[in-house]
N, C-alpha and C positions, 0 to 999 in steps of 0.2 A: 034748288041751288043752297038754301040754307040747309037742308037736310044732308045734303051730301056733304058739305062742310062740316056739320056736326058729326057725321059717321066718320070722316077722315081726321077730325081731332080726336075723338074717343078711341080708334085704332092707334093714332100716334102716341096717345096717352098711355094706351094699354101697353104698347112696345116699349117705351121708356120705364114704365113700371116692372114689366117682365126682367127688363135689361138689369134693374138697379136688383130686383131681386136674386137674379141669377149672379151677380157681382157680391152679394151679401151686404148691400147696402141696407139699412133698416133692419137689419137681423138683430133681435134684441137678444138673442143667445149667444152673439159673438163675443161680447166681454166674458163670458163665462167659458168659453171654448179656449181656456188657456193650454199651453203645452203640457203633455204629460210629464209628470214629476214621479213616476212610479218606482219602487225601489230596485236595485238590482240584487240579483241571486245568482251566487257563484255554483258552477256546477256540482252538483251533488250536495248542496246544503239544503238544511231543513227549511221548509218554508214557513217565514215568521208570521203566523196566524195572529189578526188583530183579537183583541179581548173586548167583553163588554166594558162599557163606561162606567165605572164604579161610583160616578157621581150622580147617577139615575137611578132611582126607585123603579126598576124595570115592572115589577108586580103592581105598581100603581098605574102605569101606562095603558096596561091591560092589551100591550101589543101582540099582534099576531106572529107566530114564528120565533116566539122567545126574545131574549133581550137583544138589544141592537149593540152591534160590535163598532168600535172606533172611538172616534173623539166627538163626533157629531159636528154641528146639530142636526144632521141628517145620517140617519142610521139604517143598515140592512140589518132585517132579522133573519138570521140564519140558523137560527135554532139552537138551544141549549148555550154551553160554552165552548162548543167545538169550532166554530168557523167553518163548517163543511157545507158545502152546496154539494147535495146529494142529487145529480141530475137524472131523474129515473124516467122521466116520459121522453119517447124518441117524438120529435116534432115534425118537422119538415127535412127530408134528406138528411144531410148530415149533422142536424143540430138537436142536442138534447138539452132539457131544460128542466126548471123548476120555479115553482111560484115565490117569489120575495116580497115581503111587506116591507116598506119605506115609511120609517117614522122619522117625523120633523117636529123638533121641540118649540113649544109656545114662543119661545123667544126669537125665533127665527121665521120671519114672515116673506122672506124673499123667494125668488125662482131656485131652483137647484139643477145641475147638468151632471149627469153620471154618465161615465165612460168606463171601459176598463180593457185590461188584456192579461195575457198570460205571462208570468215572470221567468218561466223554465222553458218556453217554447215559444214558436211565433203565432200562436193563436189568439184571437180577439174574443172579447166577451161582447155577446149582442143581446137584444132585449126584444121582449114580447114576440108571439108567435107567428108572424107571419111569414110567408115562405122565404122572404129576404128580412132576417129580424134587423131592427133599426141599430145603427152604430152607437146611439145615444138614448137615455131615458131622460125625459124632461118632467121634474115636477114643477107645475106652472104656480105662481103668487095665489094663495088661497084655495089651490087644488086638493081635496081629500076626499076620502070615503067617510062614512061614520062608523062605529062599532061601540058596543056596550062598554061602558066605562071610560069612555076616550075623556083624557083629561082637557079642560077648557083651553080652547086656543092651539091644541096641537093638531097636526096634520098627518094623514097617511095615504099612501096609494100602495095597491098591490100591482106587480109586474111580473112578466116572466122573463128570467134570466137565462141565456143559451150558451152553452159551451159545445166544441167538438170533441175534446179531449181531457183525459184527466189532467192534472197538475196544479202549480201553484198561481194563483190568480190574485189581480188588485183591481178595485174600483178606484177611480177618481171621483170624487164627489166636490164640485165647485159650485159656490153660492157667490152673493155680491160681495160678502166681507169674508170668504173663507176658501181654502182647498184643502180637502184631506183626501188621505188614502186609507184603504181599508183592505187588508190582505185575506185572503180566503183558500181553502183547498177546495177544488172543484173535481168531484169524481162522476163517472157514470155507471149506470147499470146497463148492462147490454144483455 
């Protein structure tokens, strides 16, 4: 009898927890999922590509992918000063992608949530290489890979960035104390 009661209580508790999770209760990422505030782009306008942050000595970071673009404290390395994501690898189905390294300044120790979409079309940016790429990239508090010459306290993670069509795109990077946009050109090699 006690065993049946214990099993019933566990089932009930599991159902309650599953319902709360489905409702987003207890979702630590919810506060970072702010509405997108990406720039508007008029038809035929040039893509207003973000530039490397001049306050950072990018050589000292030894960051993969060249200097980070945008205002930080979380930066995508899109190579050189071009702000170009050249998606050369067909991945799954209609998605093309490229690796991007995300650098996090030592001064920011919190989580970051990254999402994006095309500014001159209806497409969305997706992340990593699964058959159904993720709609957001999460940089956990303390999450990092290590690299030669890594500045003390800095963090960085690699990811796959996926697009379906060439165009002008933007990332929105949300942290506990900031929300930034980074604009880039996405192109694909067919």
